[in-house]
OpenMM code with the backbone's topology and positions (N, CA, C; nanometers):
from openmm import Vec3, app, unit

residues = "MET ASN ILE LYS LYS TYR LYS ASN TYR LEU PHE LEU LEU PRO PHE ILE PHE LEU PHE LEU ILE LEU LEU ASN TRP HIS HIS SER ILE GLY LEU SER ILE ASP ASP LEU PHE PHE TYR THR ILE PRO GLN GLU THR ASN ILE MET SER PHE VAL ILE GLU ARG TYR ASP ILE TRP SER SER ARG ILE LEU ILE GLU TYR ILE LEU CYS HIS ILE LEU GLN SER PRO LEU ILE LEU TRP TRP TYR LEU ASP SER LEU ILE PHE THR PHE ILE ALA ILE LEU THR TYR LYS LEU ILE ASN GLY GLU ASN LYS LEU PHE TYR SER ILE LEU SER CYS ILE LEU CYS LEU SER PHE ILE PHE SER SER HIS TYR ASP LEU GLY SER ALA GLY PHE ILE THR THR THR ILE ASN TYR THR TRP PRO LEU PHE SER GLY LEU LEU ALA ILE TYR ILE LEU LYS ASN HIS THR ALA LYS ASP ILE ASN LYS THR LYS ARG ASN ILE GLY LEU TYR ASN PHE SER THR LEU SER TYR VAL CYS SER LYS".split()
positions = [
    Vec3(10.0347, 8.2581, 6.7647),
    Vec3(10.1066, 8.2954, 6.8720),
    Vec3(10.2261, 8.2207, 6.9410),
    Vec3(10.3157, 8.2900, 6.9453),
    Vec3(10.4620, 8.2372, 6.9945),
    Vec3(10.4409, 8.2155, 7.1601),
    Vec3(10.3781, 8.1043, 7.2132),
    Vec3(10.3908, 8.0903, 7.3466),
    Vec3(10.5132, 8.1014, 7.4054),
    Vec3(10.6271, 8.0817, 7.3654),
    Vec3(10.7687, 8.0760, 7.4318),
    Vec3(10.7882, 8.2172, 7.4367),
    Vec3(10.7709, 8.2963, 7.3702),
    Vec3(10.8071, 8.4449, 7.3796),
    Vec3(10.7507, 8.4864, 7.5413),
    Vec3(10.6082, 8.4397, 7.5349),
    Vec3(10.5361, 8.5163, 7.6704),
    Vec3(10.6116, 8.4507, 7.7828),
    Vec3(10.6338, 8.3217, 7.7714),
    Vec3(10.6696, 8.2267, 7.9094),
    Vec3(10.7835, 8.2976, 7.9837),
    Vec3(10.8456, 8.3890, 7.9271),
    Vec3(10.9670, 8.4467, 7.9989),
    Vec3(10.9220, 8.5444, 8.0907),
    Vec3(10.7813, 8.6026, 8.0540),
    Vec3(10.7302, 8.7067, 8.1312),
    Vec3(10.6071, 8.6395, 8.2348),
    Vec3(10.5727, 8.5038, 8.2469),
    Vec3(10.5113, 8.4321, 8.3261),
    Vec3(10.5288, 8.4391, 8.4825),
    Vec3(10.6714, 8.4901, 8.5338),
    Vec3(10.6669, 8.5340, 8.6634),
    Vec3(10.6454, 8.6688, 8.7142),
    Vec3(10.5982, 8.7265, 8.6369),
    Vec3(10.5229, 8.8617, 8.6557),
    Vec3(10.3996, 8.8421, 8.7031),
    Vec3(10.3056, 8.7259, 8.6732),
    Vec3(10.1919, 8.7295, 8.6876),
    Vec3(10.1450, 8.7085, 8.8365),
    Vec3(10.2382, 8.6433, 8.9269),
    Vec3(10.2109, 8.6270, 9.0798),
    Vec3(10.2228, 8.7831, 9.1204),
    Vec3(10.2654, 8.8911, 9.0893),
    Vec3(10.2848, 9.0098, 9.1318),
    Vec3(10.1493, 9.0788, 9.0906),
    Vec3(10.1050, 9.0476, 8.9645),
    Vec3(9.9898, 9.1162, 8.9440),
    Vec3(9.8616, 9.0793, 9.0062),
    Vec3(9.8450, 8.9582, 9.0268),
    Vec3(9.7537, 8.8802, 9.1244),
    Vec3(9.7954, 8.9616, 9.2558),
    Vec3(9.9171, 8.9827, 9.3302),
    Vec3(9.9032, 9.0051, 9.4791),
    Vec3(9.8604, 9.1898, 9.4610),
    Vec3(9.9148, 9.2436, 9.3398),
    Vec3(9.8176, 9.3921, 9.3422),
    Vec3(9.6753, 9.3849, 9.3360),
    Vec3(9.6402, 9.2965, 9.2566),
    Vec3(9.4901, 9.2708, 9.2739),
    Vec3(9.4214, 9.2283, 9.3982),
    Vec3(9.4942, 9.1667, 9.4677),
    Vec3(9.4491, 9.1075, 9.6175),
    Vec3(9.4509, 9.2075, 9.7162),
    Vec3(9.5796, 9.2904, 9.6878),
    Vec3(9.5777, 9.4105, 9.8019),
    Vec3(9.4871, 9.5224, 9.7782),
    Vec3(9.4562, 9.5709, 9.6506),
    Vec3(9.3555, 9.6197, 9.6020),
    Vec3(9.2177, 9.6011, 9.6503),
    Vec3(9.1988, 9.4815, 9.6603),
    Vec3(9.0880, 9.4449, 9.6891),
    Vec3(9.0640, 9.4449, 9.8534),
    Vec3(9.1569, 9.4160, 9.9011),
    Vec3(9.1679, 9.4127, 10.0756),
    Vec3(9.1470, 9.5555, 10.1146),
    Vec3(9.2143, 9.6493, 10.0230),
    Vec3(9.2381, 9.7916, 10.0752),
    Vec3(9.1104, 9.8493, 10.0827),
    Vec3(9.0059, 9.8073, 9.9903),
    Vec3(8.8466, 9.8370, 9.9863),
    Vec3(8.8006, 9.8589, 10.1126),
    Vec3(8.8396, 9.7780, 10.1928),
    Vec3(8.7451, 9.7136, 10.3107),
    Vec3(8.8088, 9.8147, 10.4375),
    Vec3(8.9342, 9.9028, 10.4058),
    Vec3(8.9674, 9.9915, 10.5186),
    Vec3(8.9310, 10.1450, 10.5118),
    Vec3(8.9046, 10.1658, 10.6119),
    Vec3(8.8685, 10.3180, 10.6376),
    Vec3(8.9722, 10.3705, 10.7303),
    Vec3(8.9291, 10.5385, 10.7744),
    Vec3(8.9839, 10.5962, 10.8528),
    Vec3(8.9839, 10.5400, 11.0156),
    Vec3(9.0546, 10.5510, 11.0728),
    Vec3(9.0356, 10.4909, 11.2144),
    Vec3(9.1430, 10.5874, 11.3190),
    Vec3(9.1118, 10.5663, 11.4292),
    Vec3(9.2349, 10.6039, 11.5276),
    Vec3(9.3167, 10.7226, 11.4865),
    Vec3(9.4753, 10.7066, 11.4916),
    Vec3(9.5423, 10.7949, 11.4632),
    Vec3(9.5342, 10.8582, 11.3341),
    Vec3(9.4554, 10.7847, 11.2041),
    Vec3(9.4264, 10.8148, 11.0762),
    Vec3(9.3474, 10.9663, 11.1059),
    Vec3(9.2436, 10.9452, 11.2032),
    Vec3(9.1686, 11.0673, 11.2320),
    Vec3(9.2394, 11.1800, 11.2893),
    Vec3(9.3395, 11.1364, 11.3819),
    Vec3(9.4143, 11.2493, 11.4240),
    Vec3(9.4882, 11.3270, 11.2979),
    Vec3(9.5431, 11.2569, 11.2588),
    Vec3(9.6571, 11.3301, 11.1121),
    Vec3(9.5421, 11.3809, 11.0115),
    Vec3(9.4362, 11.3176, 10.9720),
    Vec3(9.3318, 11.3869, 10.8970),
    Vec3(9.2848, 11.5397, 10.9387),
    Vec3(9.2806, 11.5469, 11.0948),
    Vec3(9.2280, 11.6614, 11.1309),
    Vec3(9.3134, 11.7822, 11.1427),
    Vec3(9.4511, 11.7432, 11.1369),
    Vec3(9.5736, 11.8333, 11.1514),
    Vec3(9.5201, 11.9708, 11.0696),
    Vec3(9.5104, 11.9156, 10.9196),
    Vec3(9.5276, 12.0814, 10.8397),
    Vec3(9.3976, 12.1587, 10.8695),
    Vec3(9.2766, 12.0812, 10.8816),
    Vec3(9.1510, 12.1908, 10.9603),
    Vec3(9.1783, 12.2409, 11.0838),
    Vec3(9.2684, 12.1725, 11.1575),
    Vec3(9.2742, 12.2675, 11.3132),
    Vec3(9.4153, 12.3621, 11.3006),
    Vec3(9.4954, 12.3511, 11.2190),
    Vec3(9.6161, 12.4399, 11.2487),
    Vec3(9.6992, 12.4519, 11.1110),
    Vec3(9.7669, 12.4941, 11.0853),
    Vec3(9.8742, 12.5161, 10.9756),
    Vec3(9.9546, 12.4014, 10.9799),
    Vec3(9.9506, 12.3452, 10.8606),
    Vec3(10.0389, 12.2054, 10.8525),
    Vec3(10.1809, 12.2401, 10.8745),
    Vec3(10.2633, 12.3806, 10.8534),
    Vec3(10.3779, 12.3985, 10.8833),
    Vec3(10.4169, 12.4019, 11.0126),
    Vec3(10.2905, 12.4780, 11.1220),
    Vec3(10.2977, 12.5044, 11.2530),
    Vec3(10.3095, 12.3621, 11.3140),
    Vec3(10.2530, 12.2629, 11.2617),
    Vec3(10.2088, 12.0919, 11.2968),
    Vec3(10.3578, 12.0258, 11.2921),
    Vec3(10.4252, 12.0527, 11.1907),
    Vec3(10.5589, 12.0052, 11.1383),
    Vec3(10.6683, 12.0613, 11.2218),
    Vec3(10.6486, 12.1899, 11.2297),
    Vec3(10.7478, 12.2421, 11.3493),
    Vec3(10.7318, 12.2096, 11.4940),
    Vec3(10.6144, 12.1610, 11.5413),
    Vec3(10.5805, 12.1348, 11.6617),
    Vec3(10.6277, 11.9803, 11.6799),
    Vec3(10.5629, 11.9098, 11.5752),
    Vec3(10.6062, 11.7572, 11.5583),
    Vec3(10.7776, 11.7111, 11.5769),
    Vec3(10.8517, 11.8439, 11.4988),
    Vec3(10.9875, 11.8299, 11.5100),
    Vec3(11.0626, 11.8166, 11.6398),
    Vec3(10.9720, 11.8886, 11.7281),
    Vec3(11.0384, 11.9036, 11.8918),
    Vec3(10.9787, 11.7497, 11.9257),
    Vec3(10.9033, 11.7103, 11.8978),
    Vec3(10.8440, 11.5631, 11.9627),
    Vec3(10.8987, 11.4457, 11.8967),
    Vec3(10.8983, 11.4560, 11.7677),
    Vec3(10.9664, 11.3210, 11.7173),
    Vec3(11.0499, 11.3568, 11.5770),
    Vec3(11.1611, 11.4208, 11.5851),
    Vec3(11.2027, 11.4527, 11.4565),
    Vec3(11.2325, 11.4015, 11.3267),
    Vec3(11.2620, 11.3026, 11.3437),
    Vec3(11.2836, 11.1844, 11.2667),
    Vec3(11.1696, 11.1443, 11.1616),
    Vec3(11.0464, 11.1967, 11.1999),
    Vec3(10.9175, 11.1653, 11.1323),
    Vec3(10.8559, 11.2644, 11.0755),
    Vec3(10.8905, 11.3881, 11.0802),
    Vec3(10.8554, 11.5087, 11.0090),
    Vec3(10.8002, 11.4761, 10.8857),
    Vec3(10.8982, 11.4405, 10.7768),
    Vec3(10.8802, 11.4105, 10.6691),
    Vec3(10.7968, 11.3335, 10.6344),
    Vec3(10.7431, 11.2126, 10.6767),
    Vec3(10.6811, 11.1238, 10.6381),
    Vec3(10.5536, 11.1582, 10.6928),
    Vec3(10.5317, 11.2454, 10.8008),
    Vec3(10.3804, 11.2694, 10.8599),
    Vec3(10.3486, 11.4103, 10.7955),
    Vec3(10.4292, 11.4430, 10.7368),
    Vec3(10.3997, 11.6043, 10.6301),
    Vec3(10.3345, 11.4971, 10.5075),
    Vec3(10.3657, 11.4045, 10.4663),
    Vec3(10.3138, 11.3199, 10.3484),
    Vec3(10.1777, 11.2471, 10.4029),
    Vec3(10.1986, 11.1973, 10.4973),
    Vec3(10.0648, 11.1446, 10.5706),
    Vec3(9.9755, 11.2412, 10.5756),
    Vec3(9.9735, 11.3418, 10.6064),
    Vec3(9.8562, 11.4467, 10.6365),
    Vec3(9.8065, 11.5013, 10.4889),
    Vec3(9.8957, 11.5051, 10.4024),
    Vec3(9.8705, 11.5151, 10.2591),
    Vec3(9.7803, 11.4290, 10.2054),
    Vec3(9.8289, 11.2976, 10.2423),
    Vec3(9.7437, 11.1683, 10.1548),
    Vec3(9.6207, 11.1448, 10.2105),
    Vec3(9.6237, 11.2179, 10.3598),
    Vec3(9.4736, 11.1794, 10.4203),
    Vec3(9.3617, 11.2936, 10.3864),
    Vec3(9.4210, 11.4049, 10.3401),
    Vec3(9.3609, 11.4901, 10.2678),
    Vec3(9.2888, 11.4585, 10.1416),
    Vec3(9.3542, 11.3600, 10.0500),
    Vec3(9.3176, 11.3002, 9.9217),
    Vec3(9.2036, 11.2240, 9.9516),
    Vec3(9.1494, 11.1768, 9.8409),
    Vec3(9.0403, 11.0903, 9.8385),
    Vec3(9.0970, 10.9488, 9.8693),
    Vec3(9.0556, 10.8477, 9.9736),
    Vec3(9.0993, 10.7349, 10.0386),
    Vec3(9.1500, 10.6346, 9.9058),
    Vec3(9.1032, 10.6373, 9.7934),
    Vec3(9.1415, 10.5876, 9.6757),
    Vec3(9.2695, 10.5807, 9.6154),
    Vec3(9.3375, 10.6932, 9.6590),
    Vec3(9.4777, 10.7418, 9.6151),
    Vec3(9.5639, 10.6387, 9.7026),
    Vec3(9.5155, 10.6524, 9.8469),
    Vec3(9.5957, 10.5371, 9.9299),
    Vec3(9.5763, 10.3909, 9.9072),
    Vec3(9.4543, 10.3685, 9.8829),
    Vec3(9.4336, 10.2215, 9.8312),
    Vec3(9.5494, 10.1944, 9.7164),
    Vec3(9.5607, 10.2487, 9.6300),
    Vec3(9.6448, 10.2386, 9.5141),
    Vec3(9.7837, 10.2394, 9.5572),
    Vec3(9.8201, 10.3529, 9.5995),
    Vec3(9.9784, 10.3835, 9.6393),
    Vec3(10.0363, 10.2636, 9.7361),
    Vec3(9.9403, 10.2294, 9.8328),
    Vec3(9.9635, 10.1590, 9.9279),
    Vec3(9.9608, 9.9816, 9.8780),
    Vec3(9.8806, 9.9892, 9.7939),
    Vec3(9.8870, 9.8249, 9.7131),
    Vec3(10.0328, 9.8440, 9.6242),
    Vec3(10.0344, 9.9234, 9.5685),
    Vec3(10.1765, 9.9226, 9.4605),
    Vec3(10.3053, 9.9358, 9.5733),
    Vec3(10.3186, 9.9957, 9.6745),
    Vec3(10.4029, 9.9886, 9.7922),
    Vec3(10.4297, 9.8355, 9.8310),
    Vec3(10.2873, 9.7983, 9.8450),
    Vec3(10.3378, 9.6627, 9.9091),
    Vec3(10.3831, 9.5407, 9.7806),
    Vec3(10.3175, 9.5717, 9.6626),
    Vec3(10.3656, 9.4791, 9.5317),
    Vec3(10.5151, 9.4944, 9.5152),
    Vec3(10.5703, 9.6820, 9.5250),
    Vec3(10.7051, 9.6656, 9.4988),
    Vec3(10.7843, 9.6092, 9.6035),
    Vec3(10.7405, 9.6111, 9.7495),
    Vec3(10.8093, 9.5355, 9.8328),
    Vec3(10.8370, 9.3906, 9.7880),
    Vec3(10.7399, 9.3280, 9.7619),
    Vec3(10.7385, 9.1742, 9.7251),
    Vec3(10.8468, 9.1655, 9.5806),
    Vec3(10.8447, 9.2425, 9.4838),
    Vec3(10.9110, 9.2721, 9.3699),
    Vec3(11.0741, 9.3033, 9.4055),
    Vec3(11.1163, 9.3752, 9.5147),
    Vec3(11.2438, 9.4220, 9.5729),
    Vec3(11.2697, 9.2693, 9.6218),
    Vec3(11.1879, 9.1796, 9.7117),
    Vec3(11.2326, 9.0771, 9.7805),
    Vec3(11.2665, 8.9942, 9.6548),
    Vec3(11.1776, 8.9616, 9.5619),
    Vec3(11.2273, 8.8760, 9.4552),
    Vec3(11.3599, 8.9056, 9.3716),
    Vec3(11.3601, 9.0513, 9.3811),
    Vec3(11.5163, 9.1343, 9.3103),
    Vec3(11.6273, 9.0833, 9.3988),
    Vec3(11.6030, 9.0833, 9.5331),
    Vec3(11.7255, 9.0641, 9.6011),
    Vec3(11.7471, 8.9003, 9.6376),
    Vec3(11.6447, 8.8389, 9.5994),
    Vec3(11.6772, 8.6968, 9.5984),
    Vec3(11.7521, 8.6211, 9.4908),
    Vec3(11.6711, 8.6817, 9.3443),
    Vec3(11.7044, 8.6492, 9.2260),
    Vec3(11.7428, 8.5169, 9.2144),
    Vec3(11.6920, 8.3897, 9.2158),
    Vec3(11.7112, 8.2873, 9.2089),
    Vec3(11.6930, 8.2272, 9.0582),
    Vec3(11.7299, 8.1140, 9.0195),
    Vec3(11.7146, 8.0651, 8.8886),
    Vec3(11.5761, 8.0234, 8.8307),
    Vec3(11.4906, 7.9781, 8.9449),
    Vec3(11.3754, 7.9547, 8.8908),
    Vec3(11.2805, 8.0724, 8.9131),
    Vec3(11.2486, 8.1706, 8.8094),
    Vec3(11.1848, 8.3235, 8.8386),
    Vec3(11.0337, 8.3095, 8.9044),
    Vec3(10.9927, 8.2028, 8.8502),
    Vec3(10.8215, 8.1601, 8.8547),
    Vec3(10.8231, 8.1606, 9.0294),
    Vec3(10.9173, 8.0557, 9.0726),
    Vec3(10.8874, 7.9899, 9.2046),
    Vec3(10.9279, 8.1243, 9.2920),
    Vec3(11.0343, 8.1980, 9.2644),
    Vec3(11.0785, 8.2973, 9.3534),
    Vec3(10.9865, 8.4161, 9.3412),
    Vec3(10.9013, 8.4378, 9.2535),
    Vec3(10.8144, 8.5362, 9.2278),
    Vec3(10.6928, 8.5013, 9.2988),
    Vec3(10.6464, 8.3733, 9.3027),
    Vec3(10.5272, 8.3258, 9.3795),
    Vec3(10.5990, 8.3271, 9.5344),
    Vec3(10.7070, 8.2767, 9.5692),
    Vec3(10.7438, 8.2942, 9.6952),
    Vec3(10.7614, 8.4255, 9.7757),
    Vec3(10.8037, 8.5596, 9.7023),
    Vec3(10.8088, 8.6663, 9.7772),
    Vec3(10.6514, 8.7182, 9.7727),
    Vec3(10.5595, 8.6973, 9.6803),
    Vec3(10.4330, 8.7316, 9.7120),
    Vec3(10.3683, 8.6521, 9.8061),
    Vec3(10.4163, 8.5579, 9.8594),
    Vec3(10.3511, 8.4348, 9.9759),
    Vec3(10.3932, 8.5549, 10.0974),
    Vec3(10.5544, 8.5612, 10.0877),
    Vec3(10.5996, 8.6237, 10.1940),
    Vec3(10.5363, 8.7439, 10.2397),
    Vec3(10.5106, 8.8431, 10.1363),
    Vec3(10.4677, 8.9843, 10.1493),
    Vec3(10.3214, 8.9610, 10.2327),
    Vec3(10.2249, 8.8579, 10.1344),
    Vec3(10.1029, 8.8426, 10.2020),
    Vec3(10.1259, 8.8063, 10.3365),
    Vec3(10.2049, 8.6989, 10.3734),
    Vec3(10.2171, 8.6300, 10.5388),
    Vec3(10.2309, 8.7522, 10.6113),
    Vec3(10.3433, 8.8604, 10.5637),
    Vec3(10.3433, 8.9615, 10.6554),
    Vec3(10.2298, 9.0354, 10.6614),
    Vec3(10.1535, 9.0919, 10.5490),
    Vec3(10.0656, 9.1612, 10.5588),
    Vec3(9.9352, 9.1016, 10.6521),
    Vec3(9.8947, 8.9882, 10.6658),
    Vec3(9.7878, 8.9084, 10.6850),
    Vec3(9.8364, 8.8817, 10.8632),
    Vec3(9.9501, 8.8674, 10.8663),
    Vec3(9.9924, 8.8047, 11.0314),
    Vec3(9.9879, 8.9306, 11.1088),
    Vec3(10.0463, 9.0436, 11.0353),
    Vec3(10.0168, 9.1359, 11.1094),
    Vec3(9.9350, 9.2368, 11.1106),
    Vec3(9.8227, 9.1931, 11.0591),
    Vec3(9.6913, 9.2745, 11.0327),
    Vec3(9.6228, 9.3692, 11.1426),
    Vec3(9.6650, 9.3159, 11.2831),
    Vec3(9.5936, 9.3301, 11.3738),
    Vec3(9.6930, 9.4596, 11.4244),
    Vec3(9.8324, 9.4345, 11.4013),
    Vec3(9.9326, 9.5399, 11.4418),
    Vec3(9.9261, 9.6591, 11.3554),
    Vec3(9.8919, 9.6341, 11.2198),
    Vec3(9.8735, 9.7455, 11.1088),
    Vec3(9.7394, 9.8168, 11.1508),
    Vec3(9.6213, 9.7708, 11.1843),
    Vec3(9.5126, 9.8271, 11.2146),
    Vec3(9.5133, 9.9249, 11.3523),
    Vec3(9.6088, 9.8815, 11.4474),
    Vec3(9.5848, 9.9212, 11.5822),
    Vec3(9.6040, 10.0583, 11.5896),
    Vec3(9.6821, 10.1388, 11.5127),
    Vec3(9.6859, 10.2865, 11.5380),
    Vec3(9.6458, 10.3285, 11.3886),
    Vec3(9.5678, 10.2480, 11.3072),
    Vec3(9.5139, 10.3034, 11.1682),
    Vec3(9.5797, 10.2369, 11.0593),
    Vec3(9.5324, 10.2125, 10.9819),
    Vec3(9.5862, 10.1403, 10.8751),
    Vec3(9.6909, 10.2342, 10.7849),
    Vec3(9.6261, 10.3364, 10.7367),
    Vec3(9.6665, 10.4308, 10.6712),
    Vec3(9.8145, 10.5097, 10.7541),
    Vec3(9.8090, 10.5317, 10.8642),
    Vec3(9.9163, 10.6079, 10.9470),
    Vec3(10.0224, 10.4959, 10.9503),
    Vec3(10.0047, 10.3752, 11.0060),
    Vec3(10.0863, 10.2646, 11.0376),
    Vec3(10.1584, 10.2453, 10.8764),
    Vec3(10.0776, 10.2260, 10.7679),
    Vec3(10.1674, 10.1658, 10.6620),
    Vec3(10.2303, 10.2648, 10.5967),
    Vec3(10.2098, 10.3951, 10.6285),
    Vec3(10.2666, 10.5141, 10.5718),
    Vec3(10.4116, 10.5198, 10.6626),
    Vec3(10.3659, 10.5163, 10.7819),
    Vec3(10.4784, 10.5459, 10.8905),
    Vec3(10.5931, 10.4203, 10.8824),
    Vec3(10.5556, 10.3268, 10.8459),
    Vec3(10.6421, 10.1927, 10.8974),
    Vec3(10.6613, 10.0876, 10.7385),
    Vec3(10.5531, 10.0819, 10.6765),
    Vec3(10.5796, 10.0103, 10.5592),
    Vec3(10.6581, 10.0733, 10.4492),
    Vec3(10.6198, 10.2092, 10.4241),
    Vec3(10.6822, 10.2762, 10.3262),
    Vec3(10.8073, 10.3089, 10.3270),
    Vec3(10.8695, 10.3366, 10.4524),
    Vec3(10.9910, 10.3374, 10.4779),
    Vec3(11.0829, 10.2272, 10.4670),
    Vec3(11.0020, 10.0700, 10.4532),
    Vec3(11.0443, 9.9646, 10.4485),
    Vec3(11.0970, 9.9319, 10.3062),
    Vec3(10.9856, 9.9789, 10.2315),
    Vec3(10.9922, 9.9651, 10.0839),
    Vec3(11.1416, 10.0825, 10.0440),
    Vec3(11.1382, 10.1789, 10.0994),
    Vec3(11.2613, 10.2859, 10.0794),
    Vec3(11.3672, 10.2211, 10.1053),
    Vec3(11.3940, 10.1478, 10.2362),
    Vec3(11.5051, 10.0860, 10.2456),
    Vec3(11.5485, 9.9457, 10.1555),
    Vec3(11.4884, 9.8724, 10.1232),
    Vec3(11.4922, 9.7771, 10.0453),
    Vec3(11.5314, 9.8268, 9.9194),
    Vec3(11.4536, 9.9306, 9.8576),
    Vec3(11.5291, 9.9986, 9.7341),
    Vec3(11.6847, 10.0233, 9.7518),
    Vec3(11.6940, 10.1063, 9.8628),
    Vec3(11.8214, 10.1347, 9.8749),
    Vec3(11.9379, 10.0127, 9.8711),
    Vec3(11.8818, 9.9307, 9.9458),
    Vec3(11.9623, 9.7845, 9.9567),
    Vec3(11.9824, 9.7413, 9.8189),
    Vec3(11.8874, 9.7476, 9.7129),
    Vec3(11.8371, 9.6704, 9.5937),
    Vec3(11.9624, 9.7630, 9.5157),
    Vec3(11.9709, 9.8648, 9.5141),
    Vec3(12.0464, 9.9747, 9.4403),
    Vec3(12.2124, 9.9690, 9.4748),
    Vec3(12.2232, 9.9310, 9.5864),
    Vec3(12.3586, 9.9395, 9.6559),
    Vec3(12.4057, 9.7994, 9.6256),
    Vec3(12.3103, 9.6977, 9.6292),
    Vec3(12.3443, 9.5578, 9.5643),
    Vec3(12.4239, 9.5695, 9.3941),
    Vec3(12.3701, 9.6533, 9.3556),
    Vec3(12.3797, 9.6879, 9.2040),
    Vec3(12.5126, 9.7474, 9.1946),
    Vec3(12.5141, 9.8275, 9.2788),
    Vec3(12.6408, 9.9168, 9.2599),
    Vec3(12.7474, 9.8321, 9.3279),
    Vec3(12.7512, 9.7478, 9.4245),
    Vec3(12.8428, 9.6532, 9.4564),
    Vec3(12.9015, 9.5239, 9.3405),
    Vec3(12.8076, 9.5181, 9.2791),
    Vec3(12.8105, 9.4315, 9.1483),
    Vec3(12.9012, 9.5029, 9.0342),
    Vec3(12.9220, 9.6176, 9.0641),
    Vec3(12.9905, 9.7192, 8.9647),
    Vec3(12.9357, 9.7119, 8.8172),
    Vec3(12.7902, 9.7283, 8.8424),
    Vec3(12.7181, 9.7409, 8.7080),
    Vec3(12.7091, 9.9169, 8.7252),
    Vec3(12.7910, 9.9903, 8.6313),
    Vec3(12.8222, 10.1067, 8.6358),
    Vec3(12.7039, 10.1762, 8.5562),
    Vec3(12.6430, 10.1061, 8.4560),
    Vec3(12.5525, 10.1860, 8.4198),
    Vec3(12.4482, 10.2061, 8.4708),
    Vec3(12.3604, 10.0964, 8.5566),
    Vec3(12.2600, 10.1105, 8.6223),
    Vec3(12.2741, 10.2048, 8.7446),
    Vec3(12.3964, 10.2036, 8.7856),
    Vec3(12.4251, 10.2758, 8.9266),
    Vec3(12.4224, 10.4289, 8.8591),
    Vec3(12.4462, 10.4611, 8.7617),
    Vec3(12.4481, 10.5953, 8.7304),
    Vec3(12.3017, 10.6428, 8.7091),
    Vec3(12.2596, 10.5387, 8.6489),
    Vec3(12.0604, 10.5859, 8.6231),
    Vec3(12.0014, 10.5797, 8.7450),
    Vec3(12.0406, 10.5205, 8.8581),
    Vec3(12.0072, 10.5008, 8.9594),
    Vec3(12.0465, 10.5961, 9.0743),
    Vec3(12.1283, 10.6652, 9.0689),
    Vec3(12.1784, 10.7409, 9.1837),
    Vec3(12.0736, 10.8331, 9.2407),
    Vec3(12.0024, 10.9231, 9.1723),
    Vec3(11.9032, 10.9741, 9.1943),
    Vec3(11.8192, 10.9133, 9.3044),
    Vec3(11.7510, 10.7944, 9.2579),
    Vec3(11.6573, 10.7268, 9.3188),
    Vec3(11.7115, 10.6540, 9.4411),
    Vec3(11.8659, 10.6226, 9.4368),
    Vec3(11.9329, 10.5923, 9.5617),
    Vec3(11.9240, 10.7040, 9.6665),
    Vec3(11.9592, 10.8145, 9.5924),
    Vec3(11.9710, 10.9413, 9.7263),
    Vec3(11.8197, 10.9387, 9.7790),
    Vec3(11.7050, 10.9323, 9.6673),
    Vec3(11.5864, 10.9651, 9.7557),
    Vec3(11.5629, 10.8515, 9.8581),
    Vec3(11.5751, 10.7224, 9.8095),
    Vec3(11.5355, 10.6102, 9.8870),
    Vec3(11.6375, 10.6245, 10.0370),
    Vec3(11.7190, 10.6401, 10.0315),
    Vec3(11.8352, 10.6729, 10.1314),
    Vec3(11.7456, 10.7884, 10.2545),
    Vec3(11.7408, 10.8971, 10.1950),
    Vec3(11.6499, 11.0242, 10.2318),
    Vec3(11.5457, 10.9584, 10.2853),
    Vec3(11.4615, 10.8865, 10.2423),
    Vec3(11.3155, 10.8551, 10.2853),
    Vec3(11.3524, 10.7578, 10.4067),
    Vec3(11.4372, 10.6676, 10.3973),
    Vec3(11.4651, 10.5810, 10.4878),
    Vec3(11.5337, 10.6409, 10.6100),
    Vec3(11.6269, 10.7125, 10.5979),
    Vec3(11.6678, 10.7903, 10.7403),
    Vec3(11.5565, 10.9030, 10.7871),
    Vec3(11.4828, 10.9429, 10.6973),
    Vec3(11.3622, 11.0459, 10.7568),
    Vec3(11.2784, 10.9483, 10.8354),
    Vec3(11.2712, 10.8554, 10.8027),
    Vec3(11.1624, 10.7628, 10.8780),
    Vec3(11.1898, 10.7173, 10.9970),
    Vec3(11.3070, 10.7002, 11.0330),
    Vec3(11.3641, 10.6394, 11.1487),
    Vec3(11.3859, 10.7373, 11.2922),
] * unit.nanometer
topology = app.Topology()
chain = topology.addChain("A")
for resn in residues:
    res = topology.addResidue(resn, chain)
    for name in ("N", "CA", "C"):
        topology.addAtom(name, app.Element.getBySymbol(name[0]), res)
């Protein structure tokens, strides 16, 4: 076995551990407060009527709340995995934006920053319901970081990456703008 070959991928281990830690943490989270409000929307009204009514109240959040209503109708395990992935991708994008020489150090640092954010804002995330809060605020943060990362690649004149990611950039920009 060639150990040197795998040493180049050692920096990925913190992200795998982060995902597993997050997934384990998500198993203890259930529906509460605003989660229950958005969960009952499809049972009480037509979701399009809700979206139209919500547009009058808070127009910039209709897309994300539409997604929220659908995710809450799915089994909770779907949100556990999606949210764990989103937080892991936030750590990965943080690592990509830092992009230092010591890959392992910066991957560990970005994972620690991500965990610090989650556990220091545990009360804030849960105050209105974890599912609602993370979908309304953390998922757009991911979209914004993704847009910044793609823009960073574009300004670095990496034309091939830019052409491949233009659809992804448009999606992330739309997601970020719609959530504000």
